[in-house]
Residue frames as qw, qx, qy, qz and C-alpha x, y, z in Angstrom:
[[0.170, 0.589, -0.261, 0.746, -5.03, 13.45, 10.79],
 [0.532, -0.465, -0.608, 0.362, -4.73, 13.51, 14.60],
 [0.093, -0.800, -0.073, -0.588, -5.59, 16.50, 16.74],
 [0.562, -0.177, -0.539, 0.602, -3.92, 17.69, 19.95],
 [0.234, -0.896, -0.355, 0.124, -4.98, 20.31, 22.54],
 [0.359, 0.648, -0.097, 0.664, -3.43, 23.73, 22.13],
 [0.060, 0.301, -0.553, 0.774, -2.13, 24.20, 25.67],
 [0.016, 0.313, 0.834, -0.454, -5.01, 24.57, 28.09],
 [0.253, 0.105, -0.173, -0.946, -7.30, 26.47, 25.72],
 [0.597, 0.292, 0.646, -0.376, -9.64, 23.58, 25.03],
 [0.577, 0.670, -0.204, -0.420, -8.98, 24.15, 21.32],
 [0.807, -0.095, 0.543, 0.213, -7.81, 21.17, 19.30],
 [0.330, 0.774, -0.365, -0.398, -5.40, 21.68, 16.37],
 [0.936, 0.323, -0.141, 0.024, -4.02, 19.25, 13.77],
 [0.762, -0.492, 0.228, 0.354, -0.64, 17.77, 14.69],
 [0.521, 0.105, 0.364, 0.765, 0.58, 19.15, 11.42],
 [0.090, 0.831, 0.236, -0.496, 0.19, 22.88, 10.77],
 [0.621, 0.583, 0.306, 0.426, 0.45, 24.44, 7.31],
 [0.324, -0.616, 0.046, 0.716, 3.10, 27.17, 7.21],
 [0.509, 0.782, 0.349, 0.087, 2.71, 29.75, 4.49],
 [0.310, -0.717, 0.270, 0.564, 6.17, 31.35, 4.31],
 [0.420, 0.010, 0.691, 0.588, 6.33, 30.14, 0.68],
 [0.264, 0.766, 0.582, 0.068, 3.35, 32.28, -0.31],
 [0.120, 0.982, 0.136, -0.046, 4.11, 35.43, -2.22],
 [0.276, -0.841, 0.346, 0.312, 7.16, 37.54, -3.04],
 [0.908, 0.282, 0.244, 0.189, 8.28, 35.92, -6.31],
 [0.493, 0.753, -0.099, 0.424, 10.58, 38.84, -7.24],
 [0.427, -0.843, 0.276, -0.176, 12.06, 39.25, -3.71],
 [0.389, 0.574, -0.711, 0.116, 15.67, 37.99, -3.33],
 [0.172, -0.219, 0.859, -0.429, 14.77, 36.13, -0.09],
 [0.623, 0.199, 0.505, -0.563, 11.07, 35.36, -0.29],
 [0.682, 0.504, -0.331, -0.414, 11.39, 34.33, -3.91],
 [0.322, 0.380, -0.863, 0.080, 13.93, 31.69, -2.92],
 [0.334, -0.071, 0.773, -0.534, 11.74, 30.54, -0.08],
 [0.430, 0.399, 0.805, -0.082, 8.78, 29.92, -2.40],
 [0.075, 0.276, -0.294, -0.912, 7.43, 32.92, -4.26],
 [0.154, 0.362, 0.906, 0.160, 4.12, 31.14, -4.87],
 [0.220, -0.124, -0.237, -0.938, 1.23, 32.97, -6.55],
 [0.603, -0.062, 0.268, -0.749, -2.50, 32.77, -5.87],
 [0.842, 0.145, -0.368, -0.367, -3.18, 29.61, -7.88],
 [0.606, 0.206, -0.723, 0.261, -0.40, 27.55, -6.29],
 [0.099, -0.215, 0.617, -0.751, -1.20, 28.86, -2.81],
 [0.710, -0.028, 0.052, -0.702, -4.81, 27.95, -3.28],
 [0.815, 0.156, -0.536, -0.157, -3.87, 24.45, -4.38],
 [0.364, 0.212, -0.758, 0.498, -1.65, 23.86, -1.29],
 [0.326, -0.128, 0.481, -0.803, -4.22, 25.17, 1.14],
 [0.798, 0.042, -0.170, -0.576, -6.96, 23.07, -0.46],
 [0.721, 0.185, -0.664, 0.072, -4.82, 19.92, -0.26],
 [0.139, 0.206, -0.709, 0.660, -3.92, 20.61, 3.39],
 [0.544, -0.075, 0.273, -0.790, -7.58, 21.17, 4.40],
 [0.840, 0.101, -0.348, -0.404, -8.67, 18.05, 2.52],
 [0.599, 0.183, -0.731, 0.271, -6.04, 16.04, 4.46],
 [0.609, -0.605, -0.506, 0.087, -7.51, 17.21, 7.76],
 [0.405, 0.001, -0.252, 0.879, -5.24, 20.12, 8.65],
 [0.154, -0.856, -0.470, -0.151, -7.16, 22.78, 10.62],
 [0.456, -0.769, 0.012, 0.447, -4.22, 24.88, 11.67],
 [0.601, 0.616, 0.126, 0.493, -2.48, 27.50, 9.44],
 [0.484, -0.691, -0.034, 0.536, 0.38, 29.72, 10.44],
 [0.501, 0.683, 0.134, 0.515, 1.68, 32.87, 8.74],
 [0.431, -0.524, -0.186, 0.710, 3.32, 36.17, 9.71],
 [0.259, 0.922, 0.151, -0.246, 2.92, 39.75, 8.59],
 [0.157, -0.735, 0.495, 0.435, 6.60, 39.86, 7.51],
 [0.611, 0.054, 0.736, 0.285, 6.35, 36.94, 5.12],
 [0.370, 0.423, 0.544, 0.623, 6.76, 38.38, 1.62],
 [0.049, -0.011, -0.103, 0.993, 6.19, 41.82, 3.22],
 [0.448, 0.224, 0.380, -0.778, 2.54, 41.08, 3.84],
 [0.527, 0.253, -0.535, -0.610, 1.80, 39.23, 0.61],
 [0.231, -0.005, -0.970, 0.081, 1.59, 35.83, 2.36],
 [0.182, 0.339, 0.664, -0.641, -1.20, 37.08, 4.58],
 [0.422, 0.405, -0.098, -0.805, -2.94, 38.69, 1.61],
 [0.433, 0.194, -0.789, -0.391, -2.83, 35.56, -0.48],
 [0.112, -0.132, -0.940, 0.294, -4.01, 33.46, 2.46],
 [0.297, 0.351, 0.419, -0.783, -6.94, 35.83, 2.97],
 [0.500, 0.351, -0.378, -0.696, -7.95, 35.37, -0.65],
 [0.369, 0.139, -0.907, -0.147, -7.55, 31.64, -0.60],
 [0.043, 0.144, 0.871, -0.467, -9.53, 30.96, 2.63],
 [0.354, -0.210, -0.393, -0.822, -12.66, 32.95, 1.66],
 [0.730, -0.352, -0.097, -0.578, -15.60, 30.86, 2.93],
 [0.844, -0.052, -0.499, 0.186, -13.23, 28.29, 4.48],
 [0.031, 0.619, -0.420, 0.663, -12.08, 30.79, 7.17],
 [0.667, -0.451, 0.292, -0.515, -14.06, 29.05, 9.95],
 [0.975, 0.063, -0.213, -0.020, -12.50, 25.71, 9.05],
 [0.700, 0.276, -0.373, 0.542, -9.12, 26.73, 10.41],
 [0.519, -0.771, -0.109, 0.352, -7.40, 27.96, 13.51],
 [0.522, 0.744, 0.026, 0.417, -5.57, 30.93, 11.97],
 [0.624, -0.630, -0.015, 0.461, -2.30, 32.09, 13.42],
 [0.515, 0.711, -0.041, 0.478, -0.05, 35.02, 12.48],
 [0.685, -0.361, -0.205, 0.598, 2.78, 37.00, 14.04],
 [0.099, 0.963, 0.056, 0.246, 3.99, 40.54, 14.75],
 [0.566, -0.715, 0.106, 0.396, 7.21, 42.39, 15.57],
 [0.628, 0.011, 0.409, 0.661, 9.30, 42.42, 12.38],
 [0.004, -0.441, 0.119, 0.890, 9.86, 45.53, 10.33],
 [0.438, 0.542, 0.714, 0.071, 7.02, 46.32, 7.98],
 [0.302, 0.910, 0.204, 0.198, 8.03, 49.68, 6.63],
 [0.548, 0.418, -0.193, 0.698, 10.73, 52.35, 6.59],
 [0.287, -0.799, -0.003, -0.529, 9.28, 54.39, 9.46],
 [0.042, 0.469, -0.698, 0.540, 10.86, 54.60, 12.90],
 [0.525, -0.100, 0.622, -0.572, 7.78, 52.83, 14.45],
 [0.784, 0.263, -0.301, -0.474, 7.17, 50.28, 11.76],
 [0.665, 0.159, -0.716, 0.142, 8.70, 47.48, 13.79],
 [0.062, 0.237, -0.706, 0.665, 8.79, 46.11, 17.35],
 [0.354, -0.428, -0.832, 0.007, 6.25, 45.41, 20.03],
 [0.041, 0.064, 0.297, -0.952, 5.19, 48.85, 21.21],
 [0.351, 0.519, 0.667, -0.404, 1.47, 49.42, 21.64],
 [0.328, 0.666, -0.154, -0.652, 1.61, 51.77, 18.66],
 [0.227, 0.396, -0.777, -0.432, 3.11, 49.19, 16.33],
 [0.160, 0.122, 0.971, -0.132, 1.17, 46.18, 17.68],
 [0.398, 0.563, 0.512, -0.512, -2.19, 47.93, 17.17],
 [0.381, 0.640, -0.311, -0.590, -1.30, 49.15, 13.70],
 [0.112, 0.312, -0.908, -0.257, 0.13, 45.79, 12.63],
 [0.301, 0.242, 0.874, -0.295, -2.93, 43.95, 13.95],
 [0.482, 0.640, 0.240, -0.548, -5.31, 46.09, 11.90],
 [0.312, 0.592, -0.575, -0.471, -3.13, 45.56, 8.81],
 [0.059, -0.132, 0.988, 0.053, -3.10, 41.81, 9.34],
 [0.411, 0.429, 0.687, -0.419, -6.87, 41.68, 9.79],
 [0.455, 0.677, -0.070, -0.574, -7.30, 43.63, 6.55],
 [0.247, 0.494, -0.751, -0.361, -4.95, 41.47, 4.55],
 [0.079, -0.001, 0.992, -0.097, -6.37, 38.21, 5.94],
 [0.414, -0.219, -0.453, -0.759, -9.89, 39.42, 5.24],
 [0.539, -0.413, -0.729, 0.083, -11.16, 38.44, 8.67],
 [0.296, -0.799, -0.007, -0.523, -12.46, 40.23, 11.76],
 [0.648, -0.669, 0.337, -0.137, -10.39, 38.18, 14.19],
 [0.484, 0.495, -0.716, 0.093, -7.15, 36.17, 14.50],
 [0.881, -0.345, -0.291, -0.139, -7.32, 32.96, 16.46],
 [0.799, -0.418, -0.021, 0.433, -3.70, 32.93, 17.61],
 [0.274, 0.920, -0.109, 0.258, -1.73, 36.19, 17.52],
 [0.875, -0.273, -0.065, 0.394, 1.97, 35.65, 18.34],
 [0.054, -0.928, 0.313, 0.196, 4.84, 38.00, 19.04],
 [0.857, 0.476, -0.183, 0.074, 7.52, 36.92, 16.58],
 [0.650, 0.232, -0.399, 0.604, 10.55, 37.78, 18.67],
 [0.439, -0.655, -0.363, 0.496, 11.57, 39.71, 21.77],
 [0.237, 0.812, 0.093, 0.526, 11.74, 43.55, 21.55],
 [0.603, -0.278, -0.409, 0.625, 14.35, 44.73, 24.03],
 [0.089, 0.195, -0.009, 0.977, 13.31, 48.38, 23.50],
 [0.528, -0.394, -0.191, -0.727, 9.71, 47.87, 24.68],
 [0.322, -0.233, 0.768, -0.502, 8.78, 46.58, 28.19],
 [0.166, -0.136, -0.950, -0.226, 7.08, 43.23, 27.81],
 [0.075, 0.464, 0.707, -0.528, 4.37, 44.55, 30.12],
 [0.304, 0.476, -0.072, -0.822, 3.30, 47.16, 27.53],
 [0.302, 0.161, -0.784, -0.519, 3.09, 44.54, 24.84],
 [0.107, -0.246, -0.954, 0.134, 1.00, 42.24, 26.99],
 [0.178, 0.490, 0.465, -0.715, -1.42, 45.04, 27.93],
 [0.335, 0.401, -0.362, -0.772, -1.86, 45.93, 24.24],
 [0.282, 0.032, -0.908, -0.307, -2.50, 42.31, 23.32],
 [0.006, 0.347, 0.841, -0.416, -4.96, 41.94, 26.18],
 [0.288, 0.459, 0.126, -0.831, -6.85, 44.98, 24.96],
 [0.400, 0.263, -0.625, -0.617, -7.13, 43.37, 21.48],
 [0.176, -0.135, -0.974, 0.040, -8.37, 40.14, 23.05],
 [0.115, 0.451, 0.621, -0.631, -11.05, 42.05, 25.00],
 [0.344, 0.458, -0.165, -0.803, -12.05, 43.82, 21.79],
 [0.832, 0.262, 0.443, -0.207, -12.63, 40.44, 20.14],
 [0.495, 0.758, -0.371, -0.207, -9.91, 40.98, 17.49],
 [0.304, 0.435, -0.838, 0.125, -7.74, 38.17, 18.96],
 [0.855, -0.326, -0.300, -0.271, -8.84, 34.88, 20.52],
 [0.856, -0.443, 0.019, 0.267, -5.55, 33.78, 22.03],
 [0.186, 0.908, -0.374, 0.014, -1.99, 35.06, 22.23],
 [0.949, -0.122, 0.066, 0.282, 1.31, 33.20, 21.90],
 [0.118, -0.879, 0.389, 0.251, 4.98, 33.90, 21.41],
 [0.915, 0.357, -0.016, 0.189, 7.79, 32.73, 19.17],
 [0.646, 0.453, -0.284, 0.545, 11.57, 32.62, 19.65],
 [0.357, -0.788, 0.238, -0.441, 11.53, 33.65, 23.31],
 [0.268, 0.303, -0.827, 0.391, 13.80, 32.19, 26.01],
 [0.484, -0.425, -0.765, 0.027, 12.13, 30.13, 28.72],
 [0.275, -0.374, -0.466, 0.753, 12.74, 32.86, 31.38],
 [0.130, 0.040, -0.168, -0.976, 11.10, 35.49, 29.16],
 [0.466, -0.308, -0.682, -0.473, 8.01, 33.31, 28.71],
 [0.489, -0.434, -0.688, 0.315, 7.72, 32.66, 32.44],
 [0.143, -0.220, -0.226, 0.938, 8.19, 36.38, 33.20],
 [0.305, -0.122, -0.387, -0.862, 5.31, 37.17, 30.79],
 [0.529, -0.378, -0.733, -0.200, 3.07, 34.50, 32.31],
 [0.385, -0.350, -0.569, 0.637, 3.78, 35.87, 35.81],
 [0.034, 0.125, 0.025, -0.991, 2.90, 39.40, 34.78],
 [0.418, -0.209, -0.569, -0.676, -0.29, 38.28, 33.01],
 [0.518, -0.411, -0.746, 0.080, -1.40, 36.32, 36.06],
 [0.295, -0.305, -0.436, 0.794, -0.67, 39.19, 38.46],
 [0.128, 0.261, -0.021, -0.957, -2.56, 41.73, 36.37],
 [0.553, 0.422, 0.650, -0.306, -5.42, 39.54, 35.00],
 [0.343, 0.612, -0.387, -0.598, -4.27, 39.81, 31.43],
 [0.938, 0.296, -0.025, -0.180, -4.67, 37.24, 28.68],
 [0.523, -0.590, 0.574, 0.221, -1.64, 34.88, 28.94],
 [0.313, 0.469, -0.737, -0.374, 0.45, 33.21, 26.34],
 [0.898, -0.022, 0.280, -0.338, -1.10, 29.85, 25.46],
 [0.935, 0.247, 0.147, 0.206, 1.64, 28.60, 23.16],
 [0.287, -0.726, 0.436, 0.447, 5.27, 28.85, 22.19],
 [0.832, 0.553, 0.031, 0.025, 6.54, 28.57, 18.62],
 [0.383, -0.735, 0.514, 0.221, 10.18, 27.44, 18.51],
 [0.580, 0.555, -0.567, -0.183, 12.78, 25.96, 16.17],
 [0.671, -0.325, 0.646, -0.164, 13.30, 22.24, 16.80],
 [0.808, 0.447, -0.316, -0.219, 14.80, 19.53, 14.62],
 [0.968, -0.117, 0.005, 0.223, 17.14, 16.57, 14.62],
 [0.579, 0.500, -0.136, 0.629, 19.87, 19.06, 13.65],
 [0.063, 0.381, -0.363, 0.848, 19.29, 21.29, 16.71],
 [0.541, -0.481, -0.687, -0.067, 17.67, 20.10, 19.93],
 [0.181, 0.261, -0.385, 0.866, 18.38, 23.20, 22.10],
 [0.480, -0.422, -0.047, -0.768, 14.82, 23.68, 23.29],
 [0.788, -0.253, -0.560, -0.031, 14.94, 20.42, 25.20],
 [0.476, 0.063, -0.539, 0.692, 17.10, 22.02, 27.92],
 [0.008, 0.165, 0.415, -0.895, 14.91, 24.86, 29.12],
 [0.408, 0.038, -0.215, -0.886, 11.90, 25.53, 26.90],
 [0.584, -0.129, -0.734, -0.323, 10.32, 22.09, 26.75],
 [0.378, -0.278, -0.765, 0.441, 10.42, 21.49, 30.54],
 [0.073, 0.164, 0.259, -0.949, 9.04, 24.97, 31.10],
 [0.483, 0.002, -0.336, -0.808, 6.14, 24.67, 28.67],
 [0.552, -0.195, -0.802, -0.124, 5.19, 21.26, 29.97],
 [0.266, -0.258, -0.657, 0.656, 5.21, 22.55, 33.51],
 [0.160, 0.267, 0.157, -0.937, 3.12, 25.62, 32.56],
 [0.482, 0.461, 0.727, -0.164, 0.77, 23.73, 30.29],
 [0.240, 0.684, -0.213, -0.655, 1.68, 25.64, 27.10],
 [0.866, 0.437, 0.242, 0.013, 1.29, 24.32, 23.55],
 [0.376, -0.529, 0.512, 0.563, 4.46, 23.94, 21.42],
 [0.719, 0.678, 0.117, -0.098, 4.42, 24.72, 17.72],
 [0.664, -0.323, 0.437, 0.513, 7.62, 23.64, 15.96],
 [0.477, 0.838, -0.082, -0.252, 9.03, 25.69, 13.10],
 [0.405, 0.695, -0.587, -0.089, 11.61, 24.43, 10.57],
 [0.857, -0.297, 0.400, -0.133, 11.55, 20.79, 11.57],
 [0.887, 0.339, 0.122, 0.289, 13.68, 20.08, 8.47],
 [0.502, -0.552, 0.137, 0.651, 16.23, 22.74, 9.50],
 [0.228, 0.740, -0.178, -0.607, 15.45, 24.94, 6.53],
 [0.820, 0.492, -0.179, -0.231, 15.52, 21.99, 4.15],
 [0.042, 0.647, -0.759, 0.057, 18.87, 20.69, 5.37],
 [0.399, -0.118, 0.887, -0.199, 17.25, 17.44, 6.54],
 [0.708, 0.382, 0.055, -0.591, 15.09, 17.05, 3.43],
 [0.851, 0.062, 0.491, 0.175, 17.38, 14.49, 1.85],
 [0.558, 0.816, 0.057, 0.137, 18.67, 16.99, -0.71],
 [0.051, 0.885, -0.420, 0.194, 21.91, 17.68, 1.10],
 [0.939, -0.238, -0.061, 0.242, 25.01, 15.74, 2.03],
 [0.529, -0.619, 0.209, 0.542, 28.75, 16.42, 2.43],
 [0.469, 0.096, 0.536, 0.696, 29.07, 16.83, -1.35],
 [0.107, 0.055, -0.151, -0.981, 26.48, 19.64, -1.59],
 [0.543, 0.296, 0.407, -0.672, 22.86, 19.91, -2.75],
 [0.337, 0.160, 0.864, 0.339, 21.15, 17.51, -5.13],
 [0.177, 0.769, 0.601, 0.127, 18.46, 20.09, -5.83],
 [0.340, 0.112, 0.025, 0.934, 19.66, 23.46, -7.13],
 [0.237, -0.572, -0.337, -0.709, 16.15, 24.90, -6.60],
 [0.584, -0.547, -0.549, 0.240, 16.19, 24.32, -2.83],
 [0.165, -0.974, -0.096, -0.126, 16.19, 27.36, -0.60],
 [0.629, -0.661, 0.272, 0.307, 19.56, 26.67, 0.98],
 [0.676, 0.090, 0.455, 0.572, 21.14, 26.10, -2.44],
 [0.304, 0.740, 0.385, 0.459, 19.65, 29.28, -3.97],
 [0.164, -0.940, 0.043, -0.296, 20.58, 31.69, -1.27],
 [0.475, 0.390, -0.582, 0.533, 23.65, 32.36, 0.88],
 [0.486, -0.527, 0.252, -0.650, 21.45, 32.66, 3.99],
 [0.404, 0.064, -0.888, 0.211, 22.40, 29.95, 6.49],
 [0.414, -0.172, 0.329, -0.831, 19.08, 29.75, 8.29],
 [0.551, -0.815, 0.123, -0.129, 18.41, 28.34, 10.80],
 [0.076, 0.729, -0.665, 0.141, 21.93, 28.09, 12.15],
 [0.983, -0.156, 0.023, -0.097, 23.17, 24.48, 12.52],
 [0.404, -0.576, 0.679, 0.208, 26.37, 22.55, 13.19],
 [0.694, 0.472, -0.341, -0.424, 26.83, 21.21, 9.66],
 [0.274, 0.392, -0.877, 0.047, 29.29, 18.46, 10.51],
 [0.297, 0.054, 0.830, -0.469, 27.00, 17.08, 13.14],
 [0.633, 0.415, 0.140, -0.639, 24.09, 17.63, 10.73],
 [0.543, 0.444, -0.627, -0.338, 25.76, 15.50, 8.09],
 [0.029, 0.138, -0.959, 0.248, 26.08, 12.66, 10.64],
 [0.471, 0.268, 0.560, -0.627, 22.38, 13.01, 11.28],
 [0.619, 0.481, -0.252, -0.567, 21.63, 12.86, 7.55],
 [0.303, 0.328, -0.887, -0.116, 23.55, 9.61, 7.22],
 [0.142, 0.106, 0.909, -0.378, 21.43, 7.96, 9.92],
 [0.520, 0.406, 0.220, -0.719, 18.24, 9.53, 8.51],
 [0.534, 0.427, -0.543, -0.487, 18.90, 7.91, 5.19],
 [0.140, 0.146, -0.973, 0.110, 19.48, 4.53, 6.83],
 [0.295, 0.280, 0.717, -0.565, 16.17, 4.73, 8.71],
 [0.533, 0.479, -0.053, -0.696, 14.34, 6.04, 5.65],
 [0.390, 0.346, -0.784, -0.336, 15.71, 3.15, 3.59],
 [0.050, 0.041, 0.962, -0.265, 14.38, 0.63, 6.10],
 [0.347, 0.471, 0.586, -0.560, 10.89, 2.10, 5.76],
 [0.376, 0.378, 0.655, 0.535, 11.05, 2.88, 2.04],
 [0.008, 0.929, 0.363, -0.062, 10.25, 6.57, 2.69],
 [0.363, 0.767, -0.112, 0.518, 11.96, 9.92, 2.28],
 [0.474, 0.003, -0.481, 0.738, 14.49, 11.33, 4.78],
 [0.202, -0.303, 0.037, -0.931, 12.16, 14.30, 5.26],
 [0.704, -0.386, -0.368, -0.469, 9.34, 12.10, 6.34],
 [0.752, -0.205, -0.524, 0.344, 11.45, 10.41, 8.94],
 [0.260, 0.136, -0.305, 0.906, 12.77, 13.75, 10.30],
 [0.407, -0.342, -0.094, -0.842, 9.19, 15.03, 10.67],
 [0.797, -0.314, -0.477, -0.196, 7.98, 11.86, 12.29],
 [0.586, -0.035, -0.519, 0.622, 10.78, 12.14, 14.87],
 [0.025, -0.190, 0.207, -0.960, 9.71, 15.65, 15.84],
 [0.593, -0.328, -0.333, -0.656, 6.06, 14.66, 15.96],
 [0.806, -0.285, -0.519, 0.019, 6.88, 12.05, 18.54],
 [0.372, 0.245, -0.484, 0.753, 8.86, 14.29, 20.86],
 [0.287, -0.575, -0.658, 0.393, 7.48, 15.14, 24.36],
 [0.076, -0.592, -0.224, 0.771, 5.60, 18.44, 24.59],
 [0.029, -0.069, 0.525, 0.848, 5.05, 18.93, 20.86],
 [0.465, 0.462, 0.492, -0.573, 1.56, 20.08, 19.89],
 [0.688, 0.673, 0.259, -0.080, 1.90, 20.78, 16.18],
 [0.573, -0.244, 0.448, 0.641, 4.66, 20.66, 13.63],
 [0.378, 0.782, 0.036, -0.494, 4.65, 23.38, 10.98],
 [0.645, 0.090, 0.611, 0.450, 5.23, 22.08, 7.46],
 [0.284, 0.748, -0.090, -0.594, 5.78, 24.24, 4.38],
 [0.654, 0.164, 0.652, 0.347, 5.94, 23.31, 0.73],
 [0.137, 0.463, -0.314, -0.817, 6.29, 24.78, -2.73],
 [0.424, 0.128, -0.711, -0.546, 4.78, 21.85, -4.61],
 [0.820, -0.223, -0.016, -0.526, 1.83, 19.46, -3.96],
 [0.863, 0.100, -0.484, 0.109, 4.15, 16.40, -3.98],
 [0.266, 0.329, -0.579, 0.697, 6.27, 17.96, -1.23],
 [0.496, -0.294, 0.276, -0.769, 3.16, 18.68, 0.86],
 [0.912, -0.068, -0.258, -0.311, 1.88, 15.08, 0.31],
 [0.707, 0.181, -0.584, 0.355, 5.16, 13.64, 1.49],
 [0.010, 0.317, -0.513, 0.797, 5.16, 15.87, 4.58],
 [0.696, -0.229, 0.041, -0.680, 1.57, 14.95, 5.40],
 [0.877, 0.036, -0.468, -0.105, 2.47, 11.29, 5.21],
 [0.267, 0.376, -0.687, 0.561, 4.88, 11.74, 8.15],
 [0.536, -0.308, 0.339, -0.709, 1.87, 11.64, 10.50],
 [0.949, 0.012, -0.072, -0.307, 1.28, 8.01, 9.50],
 [0.646, 0.416, -0.593, 0.240, 4.91, 6.86, 9.90],
 [0.758, -0.628, 0.104, -0.143, 5.68, 4.94, 13.07],
 [0.314, 0.676, -0.632, 0.212, 9.39, 4.79, 13.96],
 [0.873, -0.195, -0.442, 0.067, 10.70, 1.66, 15.67],
 [0.633, -0.753, 0.081, 0.161, 12.63, 1.59, 18.93],
 [0.751, -0.063, 0.278, 0.596, 15.76, 0.96, 16.85],
 [0.314, 0.684, 0.267, 0.601, 15.03, 3.94, 14.59],
 [0.317, -0.917, -0.090, -0.224, 14.51, 6.18, 17.60],
 [0.754, -0.555, 0.143, 0.323, 17.59, 4.99, 19.43],
 [0.669, 0.157, 0.283, 0.669, 19.81, 5.62, 16.38],
 [0.140, 0.771, 0.252, 0.568, 18.30, 9.03, 15.65],
 [0.493, -0.866, -0.057, -0.064, 18.51, 10.11, 19.29],
 [0.795, -0.361, 0.139, 0.467, 22.09, 9.01, 19.58],
 [0.564, 0.277, 0.276, 0.728, 23.39, 10.79, 16.52],
 [0.014, 0.754, 0.266, 0.600, 21.49, 13.99, 17.26],
 [0.594, -0.734, -0.281, 0.172, 22.18, 14.30, 20.96],
 [0.010, 0.951, -0.270, 0.148, 24.36, 17.09, 22.29],
 [0.802, 0.252, -0.436, 0.321, 27.93, 15.97, 22.47],
 [0.235, 0.173, -0.542, 0.788, 28.61, 18.07, 25.57],
 [0.268, -0.623, -0.720, 0.146, 26.03, 18.03, 28.45],
 [0.002, -0.678, -0.103, -0.728, 24.38, 21.33, 29.21],
 [0.249, -0.210, -0.616, 0.717, 24.63, 23.02, 32.64],
 [0.334, -0.413, 0.695, -0.485, 22.60, 23.11, 34.87],
 [0.863, 0.035, -0.234, -0.447, 20.84, 20.15, 33.41],
 [0.705, 0.217, -0.655, 0.163, 23.64, 17.71, 34.12],
 [0.086, 0.214, -0.687, 0.689, 23.98, 18.75, 37.75],
 [0.663, -0.125, 0.146, -0.724, 20.19, 18.52, 38.22],
 [0.885, 0.090, -0.403, -0.215, 20.36, 14.93, 37.04],
 [0.454, 0.282, -0.699, 0.475, 23.39, 14.33, 39.26],
 [0.232, -0.251, 0.495, -0.799, 21.42, 15.66, 42.23],
 [0.800, -0.107, -0.168, -0.566, 18.59, 13.17, 41.63],
 [0.667, 0.140, -0.718, 0.139, 20.82, 10.27, 42.64],
 [0.315, -0.107, -0.742, 0.582, 19.85, 9.17, 46.12],
 [0.307, -0.214, 0.032, -0.927, 16.77, 11.41, 46.19],
 [0.796, -0.247, -0.289, -0.471, 14.38, 8.45, 46.66],
 [0.565, -0.527, 0.574, -0.273, 14.69, 6.25, 49.75],
 [0.202, 0.289, -0.926, -0.138, 16.26, 2.86, 49.33],
 [0.773, -0.228, -0.386, -0.450, 13.72, -0.03, 49.33],
 [0.501, -0.500, 0.591, -0.387, 13.54, -1.89, 52.61]]
């Protein structure tokens, strides 16, 4: 297992991060389809991940309505100090008017609940899970900074924010001496490369870490799907009508065709190739992998050892590239022509 710096924190995390969205909620219509794992299966996956060198685990309070955190807290026990533990806040956690969002009231309550469920006195990376347009970002940042100063949080990060929102937050934190975001968690895969246009250049410029969620596009790139449907009726996308994350399916099928060709050349799974591609992208710190079975986890872990050839990368990049250039990126590149003086 290789380790990469988490932004400018000085903390090193494994390039693969164990995601625990599959933990808990066996009877829930959504979380049950995602995984619904119980204590024994969750313990087995965490043990295998740690034995493979993973030191980074990500969860969220909303996963299985808190059960994912609770199971993880039971599983880690005396292994808590072996991991950089990350969780998230903002999603609805109850029926009350203030049981969601990023107000100081909800953030403080949610943090205490997460600490209790995780059976720990601190969270290493506490991330806002989405933007809350009803709460000024400045209030959220002040509440998070208070928790950092109290020792309940080591670092703060964000997930699913636009580049301008992250930069606005960084500016406010710098101006008011508040703990800044050190990382961004975003969706990124061969099926959807949106973050390359604004987010990746921003986080590289600002020195932020990038955690990638859903590198297999919710299982779409796992090798179980093609134009004829799903080969595994137990897969999440086959078991639910939830199309998440959103993708251009026709373009996605073209990607799958090339994925299979590349996988065939290496004698590995399509999923392993898709993960290896993301691992090699500029700016990526850690790729979050999730699994329901030990064999799935083992195959995902093996992606860290797969080296794609120049031919592999050229084919994958070509089929997954945006078919229409994005503005203002294309005009920025146009403006670079003639920027450097001609050689004498």
